[in-house]
C-alpha positions as CSV (number, residue, x, y, z in Angstrom):
1,M,-0.2,-0.1,-0.2
2,F,2.9,2.5,0.9
3,N,6.6,2.4,1.9
4,K,5.2,1.6,5.5
5,D,4.1,-1.9,4.8
6,A,7.1,-3.2,5.9
7,R,6.9,-1.6,9.4
8,C,3.0,-2.3,9.5
9,T,2.1,-4.6,12.2
10,L,-0.7,-5.8,10.0
11,S,-0.4,-7.3,6.6
12,R,-2.1,-5.8,3.4
13,A,-4.8,-8.8,3.7
14,E,-5.5,-7.4,7.3
15,I,-5.6,-4.2,6.6
16,E,-8.5,-4.7,3.7
17,Q,-10.2,-6.9,6.1
18,K,-10.3,-4.9,9.1
19,A,-11.4,-1.5,7.0
20,N,-14.0,-3.2,5.3
21,E,-15.4,-4.3,8.5
22,I,-15.3,-1.1,10.3
23,L,-17.3,0.0,7.2
24,K,-19.9,-2.5,7.5
25,Q,-20.9,-1.0,10.7
26,M,-20.8,2.8,9.6
27,T,-23.9,3.9,9.1
28,L,-24.7,6.1,5.6
29,K,-24.2,9.5,7.8
30,E,-21.2,8.0,9.5
31,K,-19.6,7.4,5.8
32,V,-20.6,10.9,4.4
33,W,-19.6,12.6,8.0
34,M,-16.4,11.2,7.6
35,L,-15.2,12.9,4.4
36,N,-15.7,16.3,5.7
37,G,-13.3,18.6,7.2
38,N,-14.3,20.0,10.6
39,W,-12.6,23.1,11.1
40,N,-13.3,25.8,13.9
41,M,-12.3,28.5,12.3
42,V,-14.3,30.8,14.5
43,T,-12.7,29.7,17.7
44,N,-8.8,30.2,15.7
45,Q,-10.0,33.8,14.9
46,I,-11.1,34.4,19.2
47,R,-8.3,32.6,20.6
48,Y,-5.2,32.6,18.4
49,K,-5.6,36.2,16.6
50,N,-6.5,35.1,13.2
51,A,-3.6,32.5,12.5
52,Y,-5.1,30.2,10.2
53,N,-4.0,26.6,11.3
54,P,-2.7,27.1,15.2
55,T,-4.2,24.0,16.1
56,P,-4.4,20.6,13.9
57,I,-7.3,21.2,11.4
58,A,-9.7,18.0,11.9
59,T,-11.8,15.7,9.8
60,N,-14.9,13.9,11.3
61,G,-13.8,10.7,12.8
62,V,-16.3,7.9,13.9
63,K,-15.9,7.9,17.6
64,R,-18.2,5.0,18.1
65,L,-16.0,2.6,15.9
66,G,-12.6,4.2,17.3
67,V,-12.1,5.7,13.4
68,S,-9.8,9.0,14.2
69,P,-9.9,12.1,12.6
70,I,-7.2,13.1,10.2
71,K,-5.5,16.1,12.0
72,F,-4.4,18.3,9.2
73,T,-1.0,20.9,9.4
74,D,0.1,23.0,6.2
75,G,3.7,23.7,5.5
76,P,6.2,23.3,3.4
77,R,8.7,25.6,5.5
78,G,8.1,23.9,8.7
79,V,5.0,23.5,10.8
80,V,2.5,26.2,10.7
81,M,1.1,25.4,14.2
82,G,2.4,27.1,17.2
83,K,5.7,28.3,17.6
84,S,7.3,25.7,15.1
85,T,11.2,25.5,13.5
86,C,11.2,28.0,10.5
87,F,13.6,26.6,7.6
88,P,14.1,28.2,4.4
89,V,11.4,28.5,2.4
90,S,11.1,25.1,-0.4
91,M,12.9,27.0,-3.5
92,A,16.0,27.7,-1.3
93,R,16.3,24.2,-0.2
94,G,15.6,23.3,-3.7
95,A,18.9,25.6,-4.6
96,S,20.9,23.0,-2.2
97,F,20.1,19.7,-4.5
98,D,20.9,17.8,-1.5
99,R,18.3,15.2,-0.9
100,A,19.4,13.7,2.4
101,L,19.3,17.0,3.7
102,E,15.8,17.6,2.7
103,K,14.9,14.2,4.2
104,R,16.3,15.2,7.0
105,I,13.9,18.3,7.3
106,G,11.1,16.2,6.6
107,D,12.2,14.1,9.4
108,A,12.1,17.2,12.0
109,I,8.8,18.6,10.5
110,G,7.1,14.8,11.0
111,K,8.4,14.8,14.9
112,E,6.8,18.8,15.3
113,A,3.9,17.8,13.9
114,R,3.5,14.7,16.2
115,A,4.6,16.6,19.2
116,Q,1.7,19.2,18.3
117,G,-1.0,16.5,17.7
118,A,-0.9,16.5,13.9
119,N,-0.8,13.2,12.1
120,F,-1.1,14.7,8.9
121,F,1.4,17.1,6.6
122,G,0.2,19.2,3.8
123,G,3.2,20.9,2.7
124,V,4.7,18.9,-0.1
125,C,4.0,21.6,-2.3
126,V,5.8,20.3,-6.1
127,N,4.2,22.6,-8.4
128,L,6.5,23.3,-11.3
129,L,8.1,27.1,-11.0
130,R,6.9,27.3,-15.0
131,H,7.4,31.4,-14.6
132,P,9.4,33.2,-11.7
133,A,6.5,35.6,-11.5
134,W,4.3,32.8,-10.0
135,G,3.5,34.6,-6.4
136,R,3.8,30.9,-4.6
137,A,6.9,29.9,-6.4
138,Q,9.0,30.1,-3.0
139,E,6.5,26.8,-2.0
140,T,8.5,24.5,-4.4
141,Y,11.9,23.6,-5.5
142,G,12.3,24.8,-8.9
143,E,11.7,25.1,-12.8
144,D,12.9,21.5,-13.3
145,P,10.4,18.2,-12.9
146,F,13.2,15.9,-12.1
147,L,14.8,17.9,-9.2
148,V,11.1,19.0,-7.6
149,G,10.3,15.3,-7.7
150,E,13.1,14.3,-6.0
151,M,13.3,16.6,-3.2
152,G,9.7,16.6,-3.1
153,K,10.1,12.2,-2.3
154,H,12.6,12.9,0.3
155,L,10.6,15.5,2.0
156,A,7.4,13.0,2.0
157,E,9.6,9.8,3.4
158,G,11.0,11.9,5.9
159,V,7.6,13.0,7.1
160,Q,5.9,9.6,7.1
161,E,8.9,7.9,9.3
162,H,6.8,9.5,12.0
163,N,3.6,8.5,11.2
164,V,2.4,11.6,9.8
165,M,1.0,11.4,6.6
166,A,2.5,13.4,3.6
167,C,-0.1,15.1,1.4
168,V,1.4,16.1,-2.3
169,K,-0.3,19.3,-3.5
170,H,-1.7,21.1,-5.5
171,Y,-2.5,18.6,-8.2
172,A,-2.2,19.5,-10.6
173,F,-1.1,22.6,-13.2
174,N,-1.2,25.3,-10.1
175,N,1.2,27.8,-11.3
176,I,-0.8,31.1,-11.2
177,E,-2.1,32.7,-8.2
178,N,-3.8,35.8,-8.8
179,S,-6.3,33.6,-11.1
180,R,-6.1,30.4,-9.5
181,F,-10.1,30.1,-8.6
182,F,-10.9,30.2,-12.3
183,V,-8.1,29.6,-14.8
184,D,-8.3,27.0,-16.9
185,V,-4.9,25.0,-17.9
186,Q,-4.5,23.4,-21.4
187,A,-1.9,21.0,-22.4
188,D,-1.3,17.7,-24.6
189,D,-1.1,14.6,-23.4
190,R,3.0,14.6,-23.8
191,T,3.1,17.7,-21.8
192,M,0.8,16.7,-18.6
193,H,2.7,13.4,-18.4
194,E,6.4,14.3,-19.0
195,V,6.4,17.7,-17.6
196,Y,3.6,18.4,-15.4
197,L,2.6,15.3,-13.9
198,A,6.0,13.4,-13.4
199,H,7.1,14.8,-10.2
200,F,3.9,14.2,-8.6
201,K,4.1,10.6,-10.1
202,K,7.2,10.0,-8.5
203,I,6.2,10.9,-5.0
204,V,3.1,9.4,-4.9
205,Q,4.6,5.9,-6.4
206,A,7.4,6.8,-3.5
207,G,4.5,6.0,-1.0
208,A,3.2,9.7,-0.2
209,A,-0.3,9.1,1.6
210,S,-2.4,11.8,0.2
211,V,-3.0,14.1,-2.7
212,M,-4.7,17.6,-2.4
213,G,-6.7,18.8,-6.2
214,A,-5.8,22.2,-6.7
215,Y,-8.1,25.3,-7.4
216,N,-7.9,25.7,-10.9
217,R,-9.4,24.2,-13.9
218,F,-7.9,21.4,-16.1
219,R,-9.4,21.0,-19.4
220,G,-13.0,22.2,-18.3
221,D,-12.9,20.5,-14.9
222,Q,-12.0,21.6,-11.9
223,A,-8.9,19.9,-10.4
224,C,-10.7,18.7,-7.6
225,E,-13.7,17.3,-10.1
226,S,-11.5,15.9,-13.0
227,R,-11.8,12.2,-13.2
228,L,-9.1,11.8,-15.6
229,L,-6.7,13.7,-12.9
230,L,-8.0,11.9,-10.1
231,T,-9.0,8.6,-11.4
232,E,-7.8,7.8,-14.6
233,I,-3.7,8.8,-14.1
234,L,-3.5,8.6,-10.2
235,R,-5.2,5.5,-9.1
236,E,-5.7,3.6,-12.6
237,D,-2.2,4.4,-14.3
238,W,-0.2,5.3,-11.1
239,G,-1.8,2.8,-8.9
240,F,-2.1,5.3,-5.8
241,E,-3.9,3.4,-3.2
242,G,-4.0,6.2,-0.5
243,F,-6.6,9.5,-0.1
244,T,-7.4,12.4,-2.1
245,I,-8.5,16.0,-0.4
246,S,-9.6,19.1,-2.0
247,D,-7.9,22.3,-1.6
248,F,-9.7,24.4,1.0
249,I,-13.2,26.1,0.6
250,F,-13.1,26.7,-3.0
251,G,-11.9,23.2,-4.2
252,V,-15.1,21.5,-4.5
253,R,-18.1,23.3,-6.5
254,N,-19.8,20.5,-7.5
255,G,-19.9,17.9,-4.4
256,K,-22.0,14.9,-6.8
257,K,-18.9,15.5,-9.7
258,A,-16.2,15.8,-7.0
259,I,-17.1,12.3,-5.1
260,E,-17.8,10.6,-8.7
261,A,-14.2,11.8,-9.9
262,G,-12.6,10.4,-7.0
263,L,-12.1,13.2,-4.5
264,D,-12.1,11.6,-1.2
265,V,-12.2,14.5,1.4
266,E,-13.5,17.8,1.2
267,M,-11.6,20.1,3.4
268,P,-12.1,22.1,5.7
269,L,-15.7,22.3,6.2
270,P,-18.5,20.3,4.7
271,I,-19.5,22.8,2.0
272,H,-20.7,20.6,-0.3
273,Y,-20.2,17.1,1.3
274,Q,-22.2,15.8,4.0
275,R,-25.9,16.9,3.8
276,N,-25.8,17.9,0.4
277,L,-23.8,14.4,-0.7
278,L,-26.2,12.3,2.0
279,K,-29.4,13.6,0.1
280,A,-27.7,12.7,-3.0
281,V,-27.1,9.2,-1.7
282,Q,-30.4,8.9,-0.6
283,N,-32.1,10.1,-3.2
284,G,-30.4,7.9,-5.6
285,E,-28.3,10.5,-7.8
286,V,-25.1,9.1,-6.3
287,A,-24.2,5.4,-5.5
288,E,-23.4,4.5,-1.9
289,S,-20.5,2.1,-3.2
290,V,-19.0,5.5,-4.6
291,V,-19.1,6.8,-1.3
292,D,-17.8,3.8,0.1
293,Q,-14.9,3.6,-1.9
294,A,-13.9,6.8,-0.6
295,A,-14.4,6.1,2.6
296,L,-12.5,2.6,2.2
297,R,-9.4,4.9,1.0
298,V,-9.8,6.6,4.1
299,L,-9.8,4.0,6.4
300,R,-7.3,2.1,4.5
301,T,-4.5,4.8,5.2
302,L,-5.4,5.5,8.8
303,L,-5.1,1.5,9.5
304,V,-1.6,1.3,8.1
305,F,-0.2,4.4,9.9
306,E,-1.7,3.9,13.2
307,N,-0.7,0.2,12.9
308,T,2.9,1.1,12.4
309,P,4.7,1.6,15.6
310,D,6.5,4.8,16.3
311,P,10.0,5.4,16.5
312,M,10.2,7.4,19.2
313,T,8.0,9.4,21.7
314,Y,7.1,12.9,20.6
315,P,7.2,15.5,23.8
316,K,6.5,19.5,22.6
317,S,10.2,19.7,23.8
318,L,10.8,18.6,19.8
319,V,9.3,21.9,18.7
320,A,11.8,24.4,18.0
321,S,14.3,22.1,19.4
322,P,18.1,22.8,19.1
323,E,18.9,20.5,16.8
324,H,16.1,21.6,14.7
325,I,17.0,24.9,14.8
326,A,20.7,23.8,13.6
327,L,19.2,22.1,10.8
328,A,17.3,25.4,10.3
329,R,20.8,27.2,10.0
330,E,22.6,24.2,8.0
331,A,19.9,24.4,5.4
332,A,20.3,27.9,4.8
333,E,24.2,28.0,4.5
334,K,23.8,25.1,2.2
335,S,21.1,27.1,-0.1
336,M,22.4,30.2,-0.8
337,V,23.8,30.7,-4.2
338,L,26.8,32.8,-4.8
339,I,26.1,33.7,-8.8
340,K,29.0,36.4,-8.9
341,N,32.3,37.1,-7.3
342,E,34.6,39.2,-9.1
343,G,38.0,40.0,-7.9
344,A,37.9,37.7,-4.7
345,A,35.4,39.9,-3.1
346,L,33.9,37.2,-1.3
347,P,34.8,35.9,1.8
348,F,35.1,39.0,3.7
349,D,38.2,39.7,6.2
350,R,37.1,38.3,9.5
351,N,39.3,41.2,11.0
352,V,36.9,44.2,9.5
353,K,36.2,47.0,11.9
354,R,33.6,49.3,10.1
355,V,30.7,47.5,8.1
356,L,27.7,49.1,5.8
357,V,24.4,47.2,5.8
358,L,22.2,48.6,3.0
359,G,18.6,47.9,2.4
360,K,15.4,48.0,4.8
361,L,15.0,44.4,4.4
362,A,18.1,43.8,6.4
363,A,16.7,44.7,9.4
364,Q,13.1,43.0,8.8
365,E,12.0,39.5,9.8
366,N,11.4,38.1,6.6
367,T,11.2,34.4,6.2
368,G,8.4,34.3,3.2
369,D,4.8,34.6,2.3
370,H,2.0,35.0,5.1
371,G,-0.5,33.1,3.7
372,S,-1.1,29.4,4.4
373,S,2.9,28.6,4.5
374,R,3.7,30.8,7.2
375,V,5.2,29.4,9.9
376,Y,5.1,31.2,13.5
377,A,9.0,31.1,14.5
378,P,9.4,31.5,18.2
379,Y,12.5,34.0,16.9
380,V,13.5,35.1,13.7
381,I,17.6,36.1,13.0
382,T,17.7,39.0,10.5
383,A,20.6,39.8,8.4
384,L,21.6,42.9,10.5
385,E,21.3,40.8,13.5
386,G,22.8,37.7,12.5
387,L,26.0,40.0,11.3
388,R,26.1,42.2,15.0
389,K,26.1,38.7,16.8
390,Y,28.5,37.2,14.4
391,L,31.0,40.1,14.3
392,G,30.7,41.1,18.0
393,A,30.6,44.4,19.8
394,G,34.1,45.1,18.4
395,V,33.3,45.9,14.6
396,E,30.9,49.3,13.9
397,I,28.1,47.8,11.9
398,L,26.1,50.7,10.2
399,H,22.9,50.3,8.4
400,R,21.1,52.7,6.3
401,D,18.1,52.4,4.3
402,E,17.0,53.3,0.4
403,T,16.3,56.4,1.6
404,Q,19.7,57.7,2.6
405,L,21.3,57.4,-0.7
406,A,23.7,60.2,-0.7
407,E,25.0,59.0,2.8
408,A,25.2,55.3,1.9
409,R,27.4,56.6,-1.1
410,Q,29.6,58.4,1.2
411,L,30.0,55.3,3.7
412,A,30.6,53.2,0.9
413,G,34.2,54.5,0.7
414,E,35.0,54.5,4.0
415,V,34.0,51.2,5.5
416,D,35.6,47.7,4.9
417,C,33.2,46.0,3.1
418,V,29.4,46.7,2.0
419,I,26.5,44.5,2.3
420,I,23.2,45.4,0.2
421,V,20.1,43.2,0.9
422,A,17.5,43.6,-1.3
423,G,14.4,42.0,-2.6
424,N,11.2,41.2,-2.0
425,D,8.8,40.4,1.1
426,F,5.5,38.8,1.8
427,N,3.9,41.9,0.0
428,D,5.6,41.4,-3.0
429,E,4.7,37.7,-3.7
430,G,3.0,34.8,-2.2
431,E,-0.5,33.3,-1.3
432,Y,-3.6,36.0,-2.9
433,V,-7.0,36.6,-2.5
434,S,-8.5,39.2,-4.6
435,P,-9.5,42.4,-3.0
436,G,-12.6,41.7,-1.6
437,G,-12.1,38.4,-2.3
438,M,-12.3,37.1,1.4
439,Q,-16.1,38.2,1.2
440,E,-16.8,35.7,-1.3
441,M,-14.9,32.8,0.5
442,L,-16.7,33.5,3.7
443,K,-20.0,32.6,1.7
444,P,-19.0,29.1,1.5
445,V,-17.5,29.1,5.1
446,I,-20.8,30.3,6.2
447,A,-22.6,27.6,4.6
448,G,-20.2,24.6,5.6
449,Y,-21.3,25.9,9.7
450,R,-24.7,25.9,8.6
451,N,-24.1,22.0,7.3
452,M,-22.5,21.2,10.8
453,G,-25.3,22.8,12.6
454,K,-23.1,24.9,14.6
455,P,-24.5,28.5,15.3
456,L,-23.0,31.2,13.1
457,G,-23.4,34.4,15.8
458,A,-22.8,37.7,14.6
459,F,-18.9,36.8,14.5
460,L,-18.9,35.6,10.7
461,L,-21.2,38.3,9.5
462,K,-18.6,40.9,11.1
463,L,-15.7,38.8,9.8
464,M,-17.6,39.4,6.5
465,A,-18.1,42.4,6.6
466,K,-14.2,43.4,7.8
467,S,-12.8,41.3,5.0
468,S,-14.6,43.3,2.3
469,A,-13.4,46.6,3.8
470,A,-9.7,45.6,4.4
471,G,-9.8,44.1,0.3
472,S,-6.8,41.6,0.2
473,Q,-5.1,42.3,3.7
474,S,-7.7,39.5,5.0
475,P,-8.3,38.9,8.6
476,V,-7.8,35.4,8.4
477,G,-4.1,35.5,7.8
478,L,-3.8,35.8,3.7
479,A,-1.5,38.7,2.9
480,P,-1.2,41.0,-0.4
481,G,1.4,39.0,-2.2
482,G,0.0,37.1,-5.6
483,D,2.1,37.2,-8.6
484,R,4.4,39.5,-9.5
485,Q,4.2,42.6,-11.6
486,N,7.6,43.3,-11.9
487,L,10.3,40.6,-12.0
488,S,13.1,43.4,-11.1
489,L,14.1,44.9,-8.1
490,K,12.1,48.0,-6.8
491,P,13.3,51.3,-8.3
492,E,14.6,52.5,-4.7
493,Q,16.3,49.3,-4.3
494,A,18.2,49.4,-7.5
495,A,19.1,52.7,-7.0
496,L,20.4,52.5,-4.0
497,I,22.8,49.6,-5.6
498,Q,23.9,52.1,-8.4
499,A,24.5,54.7,-5.7
500,V,27.0,52.7,-4.1
501,A,28.3,50.5,-6.9
502,G,32.0,50.6,-7.9
503,I,32.9,52.6,-4.5
504,N,34.1,49.6,-2.8
505,P,35.5,46.5,-4.3
506,R,34.2,44.2,-1.0
507,T,30.3,45.1,-1.7
508,V,27.9,42.1,-2.4
509,V,24.2,42.4,-3.4
510,C,22.3,39.8,-1.2
511,L,18.9,38.8,-3.0
512,V,15.8,38.2,-0.5
513,C,13.2,36.0,-2.3
514,G,11.4,33.1,-3.3
515,S,12.2,33.1,-7.0
516,M,14.3,34.4,-9.9
517,I,14.7,38.3,-10.0
518,M,16.3,39.8,-13.2
519,I,19.3,41.9,-12.1
520,D,20.7,43.1,-15.5
521,E,20.6,46.6,-14.9
522,W,22.8,46.8,-12.2
523,A,24.9,43.0,-12.0
524,E,27.8,44.7,-14.0
525,N,28.4,46.9,-11.4
526,V,28.9,45.4,-8.2
527,P,31.8,42.5,-7.7
528,A,29.5,39.6,-6.1
529,I,25.9,39.2,-6.0
530,L,24.1,35.9,-3.8
531,Y,21.0,34.8,-3.1
532,S,20.4,34.4,0.2
533,W,16.5,33.8,0.0
534,Y,13.6,33.5,2.5
535,S,16.2,31.9,4.7
536,G,14.5,30.8,7.6
537,M,14.8,31.5,11.5
538,E,18.6,31.0,11.3
539,G,18.7,33.1,7.7
540,G,20.7,35.9,9.5
541,T,23.0,33.7,11.2
542,A,23.9,31.2,7.8
543,L,24.7,34.7,5.9
544,A,26.9,35.9,8.3
545,R,28.9,32.5,8.5
546,L,29.0,32.2,4.6
547,L,29.9,35.9,4.0
548,F,32.9,35.8,6.1
549,G,34.1,32.3,5.1
550,D,33.2,30.1,7.9
551,V,30.7,28.3,5.3
552,N,31.8,27.6,1.6
553,P,28.8,28.5,-0.8
554,S,27.7,25.1,-2.5
555,G,23.8,26.3,-3.6
556,K,23.3,26.0,-7.4
557,L,20.4,28.1,-8.8
558,P,17.1,25.9,-9.2
559,F,16.0,28.1,-12.1
560,T,17.4,30.0,-14.9
561,I,18.1,33.7,-14.9
562,P,17.6,34.9,-18.7
563,T,18.9,37.8,-20.2
564,S,15.6,39.4,-21.2
565,V,12.1,38.7,-19.7
566,E,11.5,37.8,-23.3
567,H,12.9,34.6,-23.1
568,L,10.8,33.6,-20.6
569,P,7.0,31.9,-21.7
570,Y,3.7,33.6,-21.9
571,F,2.1,34.5,-18.3
572,S,-1.0,35.9,-17.3
573,S,-2.6,36.4,-14.3
574,T,-5.9,37.2,-15.5
575,D,-6.7,35.3,-18.6
576,P,-9.4,32.8,-18.4
577,T,-7.7,30.1,-20.4
578,I,-3.7,29.4,-20.6
579,T,-2.0,26.7,-22.8
580,Y,1.3,25.1,-21.4
581,D,3.7,23.4,-23.7
582,L,7.2,21.2,-23.3
583,Y,9.4,24.2,-22.9
584,H,10.1,26.6,-20.0
585,G,13.0,27.5,-18.2
586,Y,16.2,26.1,-19.7
587,T,14.3,23.9,-22.2
588,L,12.8,26.7,-23.9
589,L,16.0,28.8,-24.0
590,D,17.8,25.8,-25.8
591,H,14.8,25.2,-27.8
592,K,15.3,28.8,-28.8
593,G,18.9,29.0,-29.0
594,L,19.7,31.8,-26.7
595,K,21.9,31.8,-23.7
596,P,21.0,32.8,-20.1
597,A,22.4,35.5,-18.3
598,Y,22.7,32.6,-15.4
599,P,22.1,28.8,-16.3
600,F,20.4,26.5,-14.4
601,G,22.1,24.4,-12.0
602,F,25.1,27.7,-11.8
603,G,26.7,28.7,-8.6
604,L,30.2,29.3,-7.3
605,S,32.5,28.7,-4.6
606,Y,35.0,29.9,-2.7
607,T,37.1,26.9,-4.2
608,T,37.4,25.7,-7.7
609,Y,36.3,22.2,-9.5
610,A,37.6,20.6,-12.3
611,Y,35.9,17.7,-14.3
612,R,37.4,15.0,-16.6
613,N,36.7,11.6,-17.6
614,A,33.1,11.1,-18.2
615,R,31.7,7.7,-18.8
616,V,28.5,6.2,-19.1
617,A,27.8,2.5,-19.4
618,R,24.4,0.4,-19.7
619,N,23.9,-1.4,-16.2
620,G,20.8,-3.7,-16.4
621,Q,17.7,-1.2,-16.6
622,N,19.9,1.7,-15.3
623,L,22.7,4.1,-17.1
624,Q,25.8,4.3,-14.9
625,V,27.5,7.5,-15.2
626,T,31.0,7.9,-14.0
627,V,32.8,11.2,-13.9
628,E,36.1,12.5,-12.2
629,V,35.6,15.3,-10.1
630,S,38.4,17.4,-8.5
631,N,38.8,20.2,-6.0
632,T,41.2,22.2,-7.5
633,G,41.4,25.0,-4.6
634,A,42.7,25.3,-1.6
635,R,39.6,25.1,0.7
636,D,37.5,21.8,1.2
637,G,34.0,22.3,-0.8
638,E,30.8,20.6,-2.0
639,E,30.2,20.1,-5.5
640,I,27.0,19.7,-7.4
641,V,27.5,17.2,-10.0
642,Q,24.9,17.2,-12.9
643,V,23.4,14.7,-15.5
644,Y,21.7,16.4,-18.3
645,V,20.3,13.4,-21.4
646,G,19.2,14.7,-24.6
647,M,18.9,12.1,-27.8
648,E,20.5,12.8,-31.0
649,K,17.8,11.8,-33.6
650,S,14.5,11.0,-32.1
651,A,11.4,10.2,-34.0
652,V,9.4,12.9,-31.6
653,E,10.0,16.3,-30.7
654,R,12.2,16.6,-27.5
655,Q,14.1,19.1,-25.1
656,K,17.7,19.4,-26.3
657,K,18.6,17.9,-22.8
658,L,17.0,17.2,-19.4
659,L,18.1,16.9,-15.9
660,K,18.1,13.5,-15.0
661,G,20.4,12.6,-12.3
662,F,22.2,14.8,-9.6
663,E,24.8,14.3,-6.9
664,K,26.0,16.6,-3.9
665,V,29.8,15.2,-3.4
666,A,32.4,16.8,-0.7
667,I,35.9,17.0,-1.5
668,P,38.5,18.1,0.3
669,A,41.0,20.8,-0.9
670,G,43.3,19.0,-3.9
671,G,41.2,15.9,-3.9
672,T,39.2,14.0,-6.2
673,A,36.3,12.3,-5.8
674,T,35.0,9.5,-8.7
675,V,31.0,10.2,-8.5
676,K,29.0,7.4,-9.5
677,I,25.3,8.8,-10.9
678,E,23.0,6.0,-12.2
679,I,20.1,7.0,-14.2
680,P,17.2,4.2,-14.5
681,L,16.0,3.6,-18.5
682,D,12.7,4.8,-17.4
683,E,13.7,8.6,-17.1
684,L,14.8,8.6,-20.5
685,R,11.1,7.4,-21.6
686,Y,8.7,9.5,-23.7
687,Y,5.0,9.5,-23.3
688,D,3.4,8.4,-26.7
689,A,0.2,9.9,-26.5
690,Q,-1.6,8.0,-29.6
691,A,-0.6,4.4,-28.0
692,K,-1.3,6.0,-24.1
693,Q,1.8,4.6,-22.9
694,W,5.4,5.5,-22.1
695,R,8.2,4.4,-24.6
696,L,11.6,3.7,-24.8
697,E,13.0,4.5,-28.0
698,P,15.8,3.2,-29.2
699,G,19.0,5.4,-30.5
700,V,21.9,7.2,-29.5
701,Y,21.5,9.2,-26.4
702,R,24.0,11.9,-25.2
703,V,24.7,11.9,-21.8
704,M,26.5,15.6,-20.5
705,V,28.0,15.9,-17.0
706,G,29.1,18.9,-15.4
707,P,28.5,21.8,-12.7
708,S,25.5,23.6,-14.6
709,S,23.4,22.8,-17.4
710,D,25.6,25.5,-19.5
711,D,26.7,23.4,-22.6
712,A,30.2,25.1,-22.4
713,T,31.0,23.7,-19.0
714,L,29.2,19.9,-19.8
715,L,31.5,17.2,-20.6
716,K,29.8,15.5,-23.5
717,T,29.4,11.4,-24.1
718,S,27.5,9.1,-25.4
719,I,25.7,5.3,-25.4
720,E,23.3,3.7,-28.1
721,I,20.4,1.7,-26.4
722,T,18.9,-0.7,-28.7
723,A,16.0,-2.0,-26.5
724,A,14.5,-1.5,-23.1
């Protein structure tokens, strides 16, 4: 059933038998009731000052029969409940290319979820970064399906080690924020399977317990009401045996269509299920067997997890424990990406006396979006605070913001080094509800309360009026955010950089963000540029340690930075329909013969690496790629070795190259590592839309190995594959 089978004390047959026995004892009302969330939104608003998910959001169990509720907590940068560890956002962790690190983060999240009463983590967010303007880009791992799938798989595995059900979301084609409630995405079958579903498939087949449907439409159907997505592909094609849930409130529009399509649980309230579904079954509009199958999928999953022994106990002391805080710092350190370092501007000399820190964001707690993924950490170390703690009282640290250009320019020539912090915050990108949209959102909430028979009182009506007046600054935690309207820095930030550029050769621009920022207007004028991301609660500490050389940067870009926004795919936040194709990011630039400013997978270090002797051979159902990588510098470091594969002469249109393997390798100064990367032949297949099956095409495959997707840096070899 799941990867937990080996630890489960019951066999598959026993799980099936017990689930059916419970089902037979349930009334129709209990079955339907179990398929609904039971969110006490009013209590949250009053007791927890508008926090969205301060305690688990539960479904309805069946107490009489010992059926536990699902107890939901959101993510992905940590557990949303309580005062939990805030890790860097997923995009930052994608830049680490570190599977083992991501599994350890999943392990920590699983522990903190259990310590706070949750058994379900809805934070394995793997929607592809098709375009950097997407407002929730920070919640995923990057633009490449292989990278996203590998990282999401390891997060889910770590979470489930602690009997917390991992939920993969948002399934599928959720890649635009402002129009997420209505946009209808079109894509042909190859694009669908190869680009936008491949990573979901990998995580599902690795054993994820649950899948959350998306808000958007796909080919005319709501994603949560799409039989193609929820049954034909997810269950019949991929063999998924867990249960599905809706995205919250607006995920389901038609309860009958949703349950018949394969949507098991409506979250977080019984807006369309419960009374409406109960009546539909009683009236013969929906077969009771459909409800039975949904209930069985939930029961089976619960039984697997409940009959798997816990590896440990889960005291509250695990939440934001010293071990987890140290992990958050490590993740921030391994995520930061150095993309420019002329004249060895970095690392700075530890013996500095005066440091100039510029930009208001340097002093701002800035861990990312303030929507459903927000983690309320016990503290946040800002960049400015991190530098002050690291350098100590003996170093003078001056701070100026974007309004103090003349003073900043003067001071830049008088200090030992200059650190400019620029980028975005929750106002610029993140989860979004349109102005006045909360009023529309509260209407189904009120309907859900009525369906549960709960009194509304004046509170919800007052909340509705308040939300309408507040516009997108909703009283339930969602912030302005949304899709980005400009991919460059704010004019005042660019002006600040330009004001001090060229004055001090020890100057670095640190970009705080959850996605790509265009840097063309000022990049040539500064010696060093670092993507520092929304780096979590320990981000300021990590930044200081990296800038002053305690940490050697090892992160790589999880997206492409083009030379022009014209080289990005079409994007609209308002179009009612949008069509996706095979190409975006580095595959689009390859397709058009365009050179990026900074390629996917690129990142510098304080040391240097040399690649040689790339080889490929077939090993059963795998390709084994071998390459020698030498650390040619004076510092120990970690290098991310990347393998791309293309085909010489394909019978179908294909991307020039695709990432198919990577490995993060520690290499001491002066040392050489022989790196072996296994690539399953299944990764080389294309989807034959006419035959509706995956095919391994015989022929010559190009295998390219190197430090990034840049053709000029890749060692090239080839292999002929004659048969599967």
